[in-house]
C-alpha positions as a Markdown table, in Angstrom:
| # | Residue | x | y | z |
|---|---|---|---|---|
| 1 | Met | -9.3 | -1.7 | 5.2 |
| 2 | Ser | -6.4 | -3.1 | 7.3 |
| 3 | Thr | -3.6 | -1.6 | 9.8 |
| 4 | Phe | -0.2 | -2.1 | 10.0 |
| 5 | Ser | 1.9 | -5.6 | 11.1 |
| 6 | Arg | 4.2 | -4.8 | 13.7 |
| 7 | Arg | 10.6 | 17.6 | 3.5 |
| 8 | Arg | 12.6 | 19.7 | 3.4 |
| 9 | Met | 12.1 | 22.1 | 6.3 |
| 10 | Leu | 10.3 | 25.2 | 5.5 |
| 11 | Gly | 13.7 | 26.1 | 4.1 |
| 12 | Thr | 14.4 | 27.1 | 7.5 |
| 13 | Ser | 16.5 | 24.0 | 9.0 |
| 14 | Gly | 18.7 | 26.3 | 10.5 |
| 15 | Ala | 15.6 | 28.3 | 12.3 |
| 16 | Ile | 14.6 | 25.0 | 13.7 |
| 17 | Leu | 17.4 | 23.5 | 15.0 |
| 18 | Gly | 18.0 | 27.2 | 16.8 |
| 19 | Ala | 14.6 | 27.0 | 17.9 |
| 20 | Ala | 15.5 | 23.8 | 19.6 |
| 21 | Ala | 18.6 | 25.4 | 21.2 |
| 22 | Leu | 16.4 | 27.9 | 22.4 |
| 23 | Gly | 14.3 | 25.5 | 24.2 |
| 24 | Thr | 11.3 | 26.8 | 21.5 |
| 25 | Ser | 8.6 | 25.3 | 18.9 |
| 26 | Leu | 8.3 | 27.2 | 15.4 |
| 27 | Ser | 5.2 | 26.3 | 15.7 |
| 28 | Gly | 4.0 | 27.4 | 19.4 |
| 29 | Thr | 5.6 | 29.2 | 22.6 |
| 30 | Ala | 9.1 | 29.0 | 24.4 |
| 31 | Ser | 9.0 | 25.2 | 26.0 |
| 32 | Gly | 4.9 | 25.6 | 25.9 |
| 33 | Ala | 2.2 | 23.6 | 24.3 |
| 34 | Pro | 2.4 | 23.4 | 19.9 |
| 35 | Thr | -0.2 | 25.7 | 19.1 |
| 36 | Asn | -1.5 | 26.3 | 15.8 |
| 37 | Ala | -0.2 | 29.5 | 13.5 |
| 38 | Ala | -2.2 | 31.5 | 15.3 |
| 39 | Gly | -0.9 | 31.1 | 18.5 |
| 40 | Arg | -4.6 | 28.8 | 19.6 |
| 41 | Pro | -4.5 | 25.0 | 20.9 |
| 42 | Val | -5.0 | 22.6 | 18.0 |
| 43 | Pro | -8.5 | 21.4 | 17.2 |
| 44 | Glu | -9.4 | 18.2 | 16.4 |
| 45 | Glu | -10.1 | 17.6 | 12.7 |
| 46 | Thr | -13.4 | 18.3 | 11.2 |
| 47 | Lys | -12.9 | 17.2 | 7.9 |
| 48 | Ser | -14.0 | 14.3 | 6.1 |
| 49 | Leu | -11.9 | 12.1 | 4.2 |
| 50 | Asp | -13.2 | 12.7 | 1.3 |
| 51 | Glu | -12.7 | 16.4 | 1.9 |
| 52 | Leu | -8.6 | 15.7 | 3.3 |
| 53 | Tyr | -8.2 | 13.5 | -0.1 |
| 54 | Ser | -9.4 | 16.3 | -2.4 |
| 55 | Asp | -7.0 | 18.4 | 0.0 |
| 56 | Ala | -4.2 | 16.1 | -0.9 |
| 57 | Met | -4.7 | 16.0 | -4.5 |
| 58 | Ala | -5.0 | 19.5 | -4.9 |
| 59 | Glu | -1.2 | 19.6 | -3.2 |
| 60 | Gly | 0.1 | 17.5 | -5.7 |
| 61 | Gly | -1.2 | 13.8 | -5.0 |
| 62 | Lys | 2.1 | 12.3 | -3.4 |
| 63 | Leu | 2.9 | 11.1 | 0.4 |
| 64 | Val | 6.1 | 9.3 | 1.5 |
| 65 | Ile | 5.9 | 7.3 | 4.6 |
| 66 | Tyr | 9.4 | 6.2 | 6.7 |
| 67 | Ala | 7.9 | 3.5 | 8.4 |
| 68 | Gly | 9.4 | 0.9 | 11.2 |
| 69 | Gly | 9.6 | -2.5 | 10.2 |
| 70 | Asp | 11.4 | -5.7 | 9.1 |
| 71 | Thr | 11.4 | -6.2 | 5.3 |
| 72 | Ala | 10.9 | -3.9 | 2.4 |
| 73 | Thr | 7.5 | -5.3 | 1.6 |
| 74 | Gln | 6.3 | -5.7 | 5.3 |
| 75 | Gln | 3.9 | -2.4 | 4.6 |
| 76 | Asp | 2.4 | -3.4 | 1.0 |
| 77 | Phe | -1.0 | -4.2 | 2.5 |
| 78 | Thr | -1.2 | -0.9 | 4.3 |
| 79 | Lys | -0.5 | 0.5 | 1.0 |
| 80 | Gln | -3.0 | -1.5 | -0.8 |
| 81 | Ala | -5.7 | -0.5 | 1.8 |
| 82 | Phe | -4.9 | 2.7 | 1.4 |
| 83 | Leu | -4.8 | 3.0 | -2.6 |
| 84 | Ser | -7.6 | 1.5 | -2.7 |
| 85 | Arg | -9.4 | 4.2 | -0.9 |
| 86 | Phe | -7.3 | 6.8 | -2.3 |
| 87 | Pro | -6.4 | 5.3 | -5.6 |
| 88 | Asp | -4.8 | 8.6 | -7.0 |
| 89 | Ile | -2.0 | 9.2 | -4.1 |
| 90 | Asp | 1.1 | 8.5 | -5.4 |
| 91 | Leu | 1.9 | 6.7 | -2.0 |
| 92 | Thr | 5.7 | 5.7 | -1.2 |
| 93 | Ile | 6.3 | 3.4 | 2.1 |
| 94 | Val | 9.6 | 3.1 | 3.2 |
| 95 | Val | 10.6 | 0.5 | 5.7 |
| 96 | Asp | 13.5 | 0.0 | 7.8 |
| 97 | Tyr | 14.7 | -0.6 | 11.5 |
| 98 | Ser | 12.9 | 2.5 | 13.2 |
| 99 | Lys | 16.9 | 2.8 | 15.0 |
| 100 | Tyr | 17.7 | 3.6 | 11.2 |
| 101 | His | 14.9 | 5.6 | 10.0 |
| 102 | Asp | 15.1 | 7.8 | 13.4 |
| 103 | Val | 19.1 | 9.2 | 12.8 |
| 104 | Arg | 18.6 | 9.1 | 8.9 |
| 105 | Val | 15.4 | 11.9 | 9.5 |
| 106 | Asp | 18.5 | 13.5 | 12.0 |
| 107 | Asn | 20.7 | 14.0 | 9.5 |
| 108 | Gln | 17.9 | 15.1 | 7.2 |
| 109 | Leu | 17.1 | 17.6 | 9.3 |
| 110 | Ala | 20.6 | 18.6 | 9.7 |
| 111 | Thr | 21.3 | 18.8 | 5.8 |
| 112 | Asp | 17.9 | 20.2 | 4.8 |
| 113 | Thr | 17.4 | 16.7 | 2.8 |
| 114 | Leu | 14.0 | 15.9 | 4.3 |
| 115 | Val | 12.5 | 13.3 | 2.5 |
| 116 | Pro | 9.4 | 11.8 | 4.3 |
| 117 | Asp | 6.1 | 13.9 | 5.5 |
| 118 | Val | 5.1 | 11.1 | 7.8 |
| 119 | Val | 7.0 | 9.2 | 10.4 |
| 120 | Gln | 5.5 | 5.7 | 12.2 |
| 121 | Phe | 8.3 | 3.9 | 14.8 |
| 122 | Gln | 8.8 | 2.5 | 17.6 |
| 123 | Thr | 11.3 | 4.2 | 19.1 |
| 124 | Leu | 8.7 | 6.0 | 21.6 |
| 125 | Gln | 11.8 | 8.3 | 22.8 |
| 126 | Asp | 12.0 | 10.4 | 19.6 |
| 127 | Phe | 8.8 | 11.4 | 19.4 |
| 128 | Thr | 9.3 | 13.2 | 23.0 |
| 129 | Arg | 12.8 | 14.9 | 21.9 |
| 130 | Trp | 11.4 | 15.6 | 18.3 |
| 131 | Lys | 8.6 | 17.4 | 20.2 |
| 132 | Gln | 10.7 | 19.2 | 22.2 |
| 133 | Gln | 12.8 | 20.4 | 19.3 |
| 134 | Gly | 9.7 | 21.8 | 17.5 |
| 135 | Val | 10.2 | 19.6 | 14.2 |
| 136 | Leu | 7.0 | 18.2 | 14.2 |
| 137 | Leu | 3.8 | 19.3 | 13.5 |
| 138 | Pro | 0.9 | 19.8 | 16.4 |
| 139 | Tyr | -2.2 | 18.2 | 14.7 |
| 140 | Lys | -5.1 | 16.5 | 15.7 |
| 141 | Pro | -6.8 | 13.9 | 13.7 |
| 142 | Ala | -10.8 | 12.8 | 13.4 |
| 143 | Gly | -10.8 | 11.1 | 16.3 |
| 144 | Phe | -8.2 | 11.7 | 18.0 |
| 145 | Ala | -10.2 | 12.1 | 21.8 |
| 146 | Lys | -11.0 | 8.6 | 21.2 |
| 147 | Val | -7.1 | 7.5 | 21.3 |
| 148 | His | -6.4 | 6.2 | 24.6 |
| 149 | Arg | -4.4 | 8.8 | 26.4 |
| 150 | Arg | -1.6 | 6.5 | 26.4 |
| 151 | Phe | -1.4 | 6.8 | 22.8 |
| 152 | Arg | -1.4 | 9.9 | 21.9 |
| 153 | Asp | 0.3 | 13.5 | 23.1 |
| 154 | Pro | -2.0 | 15.7 | 24.6 |
| 155 | Glu | -0.9 | 18.6 | 22.7 |
| 156 | Gly | -1.5 | 16.7 | 19.0 |
| 157 | Ala | 2.6 | 16.3 | 18.5 |
| 158 | Trp | 2.1 | 12.2 | 17.8 |
| 159 | Leu | -0.2 | 9.6 | 18.2 |
| 160 | Ala | 0.0 | 5.6 | 18.0 |
| 161 | Ile | -2.1 | 3.9 | 15.2 |
| 162 | Ala | -1.5 | 1.0 | 15.7 |
| 163 | Val | -0.9 | -1.5 | 18.4 |
| 164 | Ile | 1.8 | -3.7 | 18.6 |
| 165 | Gly | 2.9 | -6.9 | 21.0 |
| 166 | Phe | 5.6 | -8.8 | 21.3 |
| 167 | Ser | 5.9 | -12.4 | 23.1 |
| 168 | Tyr | 6.5 | -16.0 | 22.1 |
| 169 | Met | 4.9 | -18.3 | 19.5 |
| 170 | Tyr | 4.5 | -21.8 | 18.8 |
| 171 | Asp | 3.6 | -24.7 | 16.2 |
| 172 | Ser | 0.4 | -26.4 | 17.8 |
| 173 | Thr | 0.8 | -29.0 | 15.4 |
| 174 | Ala | 4.6 | -30.1 | 16.6 |
| 175 | Ala | 4.4 | -29.1 | 19.9 |
| 176 | Gly | 1.2 | -31.1 | 20.4 |
| 177 | Ser | 0.3 | -31.5 | 24.0 |
| 178 | Glu | 3.6 | -30.7 | 25.4 |
| 179 | Ala | 3.3 | -27.2 | 23.9 |
| 180 | Pro | 5.1 | -24.4 | 26.4 |
| 181 | Thr | 2.5 | -22.9 | 28.3 |
| 182 | Ser | 5.0 | -20.1 | 29.7 |
| 183 | Pro | 8.2 | -18.9 | 29.1 |
| 184 | Leu | 9.6 | -20.9 | 31.6 |
| 185 | Asp | 9.2 | -23.7 | 29.5 |
| 186 | Leu | 11.1 | -22.7 | 26.9 |
| 187 | Val | 14.3 | -23.6 | 29.1 |
| 188 | Asp | 13.5 | -27.3 | 28.9 |
| 189 | Pro | 16.0 | -29.2 | 27.3 |
| 190 | Lys | 13.9 | -31.0 | 25.0 |
| 191 | Trp | 13.9 | -27.9 | 23.1 |
| 192 | Arg | 17.3 | -27.9 | 22.5 |
| 193 | Gly | 17.5 | -26.6 | 18.6 |
| 194 | Lys | 14.4 | -25.9 | 18.1 |
| 195 | Ile | 14.1 | -22.0 | 19.1 |
| 196 | Ala | 14.4 | -19.4 | 16.9 |
| 197 | Ser | 14.4 | -15.7 | 17.9 |
| 198 | Ser | 15.5 | -12.5 | 16.6 |
| 199 | Tyr | 18.6 | -10.9 | 18.4 |
| 200 | Pro | 17.1 | -9.1 | 21.9 |
| 201 | His | 20.7 | -6.6 | 21.4 |
| 202 | Asp | 19.4 | -5.8 | 18.1 |
| 203 | Asp | 15.7 | -4.7 | 18.5 |
| 204 | Asp | 14.5 | -2.8 | 21.4 |
| 205 | Ala | 11.3 | -4.1 | 21.9 |
| 206 | Val | 12.5 | -8.2 | 21.5 |
| 207 | Leu | 15.0 | -6.5 | 24.3 |
| 208 | Phe | 12.5 | -5.3 | 26.7 |
| 209 | Leu | 10.8 | -8.4 | 26.2 |
| 210 | Tyr | 14.2 | -10.8 | 27.1 |
| 211 | Arg | 14.6 | -7.7 | 29.7 |
| 212 | Leu | 11.3 | -8.9 | 31.7 |
| 213 | Tyr | 12.1 | -12.3 | 31.3 |
| 214 | Ala | 15.6 | -12.1 | 32.7 |
| 215 | Gln | 13.3 | -9.9 | 35.5 |
| 216 | Thr | 10.6 | -12.3 | 36.3 |
| 217 | Tyr | 12.9 | -15.6 | 35.9 |
| 218 | Gly | 16.2 | -14.8 | 36.4 |
| 219 | Trp | 19.9 | -15.2 | 35.3 |
| 220 | Asp | 19.5 | -18.3 | 35.8 |
| 221 | Trp | 16.8 | -18.5 | 33.1 |
| 222 | Val | 19.1 | -16.8 | 30.5 |
| 223 | Ala | 21.6 | -18.7 | 30.9 |
| 224 | Lys | 20.3 | -22.2 | 30.5 |
| 225 | Leu | 18.4 | -20.4 | 27.4 |
| 226 | Ala | 22.1 | -19.7 | 25.9 |
| 227 | Thr | 22.6 | -23.6 | 26.3 |
| 228 | Gln | 19.3 | -24.0 | 23.8 |
| 229 | Asp | 21.0 | -23.4 | 20.7 |
| 230 | Val | 18.6 | -20.5 | 19.5 |
| 231 | Gln | 18.8 | -19.7 | 16.2 |
| 232 | Phe | 19.6 | -15.8 | 16.7 |
| 233 | Ala | 18.6 | -13.5 | 13.3 |
| 234 | Arg | 17.7 | -10.1 | 12.5 |
| 235 | Gly | 14.4 | -9.1 | 12.4 |
| 236 | Ser | 11.5 | -9.4 | 14.6 |
| 237 | His | 10.0 | -11.3 | 11.6 |
| 238 | Thr | 11.8 | -13.9 | 11.7 |
| 239 | Pro | 10.5 | -16.7 | 15.1 |
| 240 | Ala | 7.3 | -16.9 | 12.9 |
| 241 | Ala | 8.8 | -17.5 | 10.1 |
| 242 | Ala | 11.2 | -19.9 | 11.3 |
| 243 | Val | 8.2 | -21.7 | 12.9 |
| 244 | Asn | 5.4 | -21.0 | 10.0 |
| 245 | Ala | 8.1 | -22.7 | 7.8 |
| 246 | Lys | 8.2 | -25.8 | 10.2 |
| 247 | Gln | 11.9 | -25.1 | 10.4 |
| 248 | Lys | 11.6 | -24.4 | 14.3 |
| 249 | Val | 8.9 | -25.2 | 16.9 |
| 250 | Ile | 9.0 | -22.2 | 18.7 |
| 251 | Gly | 10.0 | -18.9 | 18.2 |
| 252 | Ile | 10.6 | -15.9 | 20.6 |
| 253 | Gly | 10.6 | -12.5 | 20.3 |
| 254 | Gly | 7.8 | -11.5 | 17.0 |
| 255 | Ser | 4.4 | -10.4 | 17.0 |
| 256 | Gly | 1.2 | -11.9 | 16.4 |
| 257 | Ser | -2.4 | -12.4 | 17.0 |
| 258 | Leu | -4.6 | -14.2 | 20.1 |
| 259 | Thr | -7.3 | -14.8 | 17.2 |
| 260 | Ser | -5.1 | -16.4 | 14.8 |
| 261 | Thr | -6.2 | -19.4 | 13.4 |
| 262 | Ser | -3.0 | -21.0 | 12.0 |
| 263 | Thr | -0.8 | -23.6 | 13.8 |
| 264 | Thr | 1.1 | -21.0 | 14.4 |
| 265 | Lys | -0.3 | -20.2 | 18.2 |
| 266 | Trp | 1.1 | -16.5 | 19.6 |
| 267 | Val | 0.7 | -16.8 | 23.4 |
| 268 | Val | -0.1 | -14.1 | 25.9 |
| 269 | Pro | 0.3 | -16.9 | 29.2 |
| 270 | Ala | -1.7 | -15.4 | 32.2 |
| 271 | Gly | 0.4 | -14.0 | 35.3 |
| 272 | His | 3.6 | -14.2 | 32.9 |
| 273 | Pro | 5.1 | -10.9 | 31.3 |
| 274 | Phe | 4.7 | -10.0 | 27.6 |
| 275 | Met | 4.9 | -6.6 | 26.0 |
| 276 | Ala | 3.0 | -4.3 | 23.7 |
| 277 | Trp | 3.3 | -0.5 | 22.7 |
| 278 | Gly | 1.4 | 1.8 | 20.7 |
| 279 | Gln | 3.3 | 2.5 | 17.3 |
| 280 | Arg | 4.0 | 6.3 | 17.1 |
| 281 | Ala | 3.2 | 8.5 | 14.2 |
| 282 | Ala | 3.6 | 12.1 | 13.1 |
| 283 | Ile | 3.9 | 14.5 | 10.8 |
| 284 | Leu | 6.7 | 16.5 | 10.2 |
| 285 | Ala | 6.6 | 20.0 | 10.4 |
| 286 | Gly | 9.0 | 20.4 | 7.3 |
| 287 | Ala | 6.6 | 18.1 | 5.2 |
| 288 | Arg | 6.6 | 19.0 | 2.0 |
| 289 | Arg | 3.4 | 17.3 | 2.2 |
| 290 | Pro | 1.0 | 18.4 | 4.8 |
| 291 | Ala | -2.2 | 17.8 | 3.1 |
| 292 | Ala | -1.1 | 14.1 | 2.2 |
| 293 | Ala | 0.0 | 13.7 | 5.6 |
| 294 | Lys | -3.0 | 14.7 | 7.2 |
| 295 | Leu | -5.1 | 12.5 | 5.2 |
| 296 | Tyr | -2.9 | 9.5 | 6.2 |
| 297 | Leu | -3.2 | 9.8 | 10.0 |
| 298 | Asn | -7.0 | 10.7 | 9.6 |
| 299 | Trp | -7.5 | 7.4 | 8.0 |
| 300 | Ala | -5.1 | 5.0 | 9.9 |
| 301 | Ile | -7.4 | 5.7 | 13.1 |
| 302 | Ser | -10.5 | 6.0 | 11.6 |
| 303 | Thr | -12.5 | 3.2 | 13.3 |
| 304 | Ala | -12.8 | 1.5 | 9.4 |
| 305 | Val | -9.4 | 0.5 | 9.9 |
| 306 | Gln | -8.8 | 0.7 | 13.7 |
| 307 | Gln | -11.9 | -2.3 | 13.0 |
| 308 | Asn | -9.9 | -4.1 | 11.2 |
| 309 | Ala | -6.4 | -4.3 | 13.2 |
| 310 | Phe | -3.9 | -7.6 | 12.4 |
| 311 | Asn | -4.1 | -8.2 | 15.9 |
| 312 | Gly | -7.3 | -7.2 | 17.0 |
| 313 | Trp | -6.3 | -4.5 | 19.1 |
| 314 | Ser | -7.2 | -0.8 | 18.7 |
| 315 | Val | -5.6 | 2.0 | 19.8 |
| 316 | Arg | -9.4 | 3.4 | 20.0 |
| 317 | Thr | -11.3 | 3.9 | 23.7 |
| 318 | Asp | -14.6 | 3.4 | 21.2 |
| 319 | Val | -13.3 | 0.8 | 19.3 |
| 320 | Ser | -14.0 | -3.1 | 21.0 |
| 321 | Pro | -11.6 | -5.7 | 20.0 |
| 322 | Asn | -12.3 | -8.5 | 17.9 |
| 323 | Gly | -12.4 | -11.7 | 18.9 |
| 324 | Gly | -13.3 | -11.6 | 22.6 |
| 325 | Leu | -10.3 | -9.9 | 23.1 |
| 326 | Arg | -9.6 | -7.2 | 26.2 |
| 327 | Pro | -8.5 | -3.9 | 25.3 |
| 328 | Ile | -4.6 | -3.7 | 25.4 |
| 329 | Trp | -4.3 | -1.4 | 28.6 |
| 330 | Glu | -6.4 | -3.7 | 30.0 |
| 331 | Tyr | -3.8 | -6.4 | 30.1 |
| 332 | Pro | -1.2 | -5.2 | 32.8 |
| 333 | Asn | 1.5 | -7.9 | 32.0 |
| 334 | Ala | 1.7 | -6.2 | 28.3 |
| 335 | Asn | 3.8 | -3.8 | 30.4 |
| 336 | Leu | 2.7 | -0.8 | 28.2 |
| 337 | Asp | 4.3 | 1.9 | 30.5 |
| 338 | Gly | 7.3 | 0.3 | 31.2 |
| 339 | Phe | 8.0 | -0.1 | 27.1 |
| 340 | Ala | 8.1 | 3.6 | 27.4 |
| 341 | Gln | 10.2 | 4.1 | 30.2 |
| 342 | Phe | 12.6 | 2.0 | 29.3 |
| 343 | Met | 13.0 | 3.5 | 25.9 |
| 344 | Ala | 13.6 | 6.9 | 27.2 |
| 345 | Asp | 16.6 | 5.7 | 29.2 |
| 346 | Arg | 18.9 | 5.2 | 26.2 |
| 347 | Ala | 21.8 | 4.4 | 29.0 |
| 348 | Glu | 19.8 | 1.3 | 30.4 |
| 349 | Val | 19.2 | 0.7 | 26.9 |
| 350 | Glu | 22.8 | 0.0 | 26.3 |
| 351 | Arg | 23.2 | -2.1 | 29.1 |
| 352 | Trp | 20.8 | -4.6 | 28.6 |
| 353 | Lys | 22.2 | -5.0 | 24.7 |
| 354 | Gln | 25.6 | -5.8 | 25.8 |
| 355 | Thr | 24.5 | -8.0 | 29.0 |
| 356 | Phe | 22.6 | -9.9 | 26.8 |
| 357 | Ala | 25.4 | -10.2 | 23.7 |
| 358 | Leu | 27.4 | -11.8 | 26.9 |
| 359 | Tyr | 24.9 | -14.6 | 26.8 |
| 360 | Phe | 24.0 | -15.3 | 23.5 |
| 361 | Gly | 26.6 | -13.7 | 21.5 |
| 362 | Glu | 27.7 | -11.0 | 18.7 |
| 363 | Val | 24.8 | -9.4 | 16.4 |
| 364 | Gln | 25.4 | -11.5 | 13.5 |
| 365 | Gly | 24.3 | -10.7 | 9.7 |
| 366 | Ala | 23.2 | -7.8 | 7.3 |
| 367 | Pro | 19.9 | -5.8 | 8.3 |
| 368 | Ser | 16.8 | -7.3 | 7.1 |
| 369 | Pro | 15.4 | -4.2 | 4.9 |
| 370 | Gly | 19.1 | -4.2 | 3.5 |
| 371 | Trp | 20.8 | -0.9 | 3.7 |
| 372 | Leu | 19.0 | 2.1 | 2.8 |
| 373 | Gly | 21.4 | 4.7 | 2.4 |
| 374 | Leu | 20.4 | 8.7 | 3.6 |
| 375 | His | 17.6 | 9.4 | 1.0 |
| 376 | Pro | 15.7 | 6.6 | 0.6 |
| 377 | Gly | 12.0 | 7.6 | -1.0 |
| 378 | Arg | 13.5 | 10.7 | -2.6 |
């Protein structure tokens, strides 16, 4: 088992857009709580995974997921784990930056060409918006009540399936006894030319991390970092890749695990900020394969999968973190609430993006997942 690293409309796209304009939901009451077809609150799933698997096969046995990420192969481990449990499902997971996937879904909805059944992104604000527009299928998989309240919509429009954290990291072999103990150390001149970072003005999670650093340490810290000859690249996987390959000693703006035994040490320094969030997932109301989508969400938050989270943290309150960690919501310096609030204020996001561009230059390079067009996975 594993977790995740970091439909056409029901023939009625016009009706859905109209419902959104009227402040109503196709699955609920005007501006009210999502309900099921009978008008009752959505109950938690009672079917077993095997029963849901049978339903998915009867439906056709196919599933398409749009997943936020950095490279085309980033979700391969998730796909292999899912197929090891449900080998007859024809599963397609399309990975792209969340900021491209979300508008891709918007455009597909507008043109009645919806491809994915499930979406799982870091653009948290989209799930709030899509819920209001009535384009998400209210659904509560088994174990929904055990998902931490910060990681689920109370009415079942969406839930988080994985915890992802961003911080800095370093090569313990190369850094030795001089390893940075907090972000303050990253501007020490001895690290000049030895740092890799993902662009903060290209990825909103990295942007929030850099914003935390700027707010905590001041603009002088940012100005000093700008003189460190940092190797910036697109994709939050790039800092760890540079450190793992011994090209750089330090990486900023990527995910990792406190329980890893690798020489690349991902850091959550006590008393200093890092950031984490719950990667949200939802079934689209126009999904062509809702049964397969339900199977996936039930599997994703099952205790067996959550107990094997790559970084030790689970979205569930009844799953103890691995490696002696505390639950992620017990780390105040993880800024869980702050990231969600930040993502909802798009004007604020844009101001920070452009400000960091003044310090570090414009984003350069093609997107690391490639250019996928309007309908990948179709």
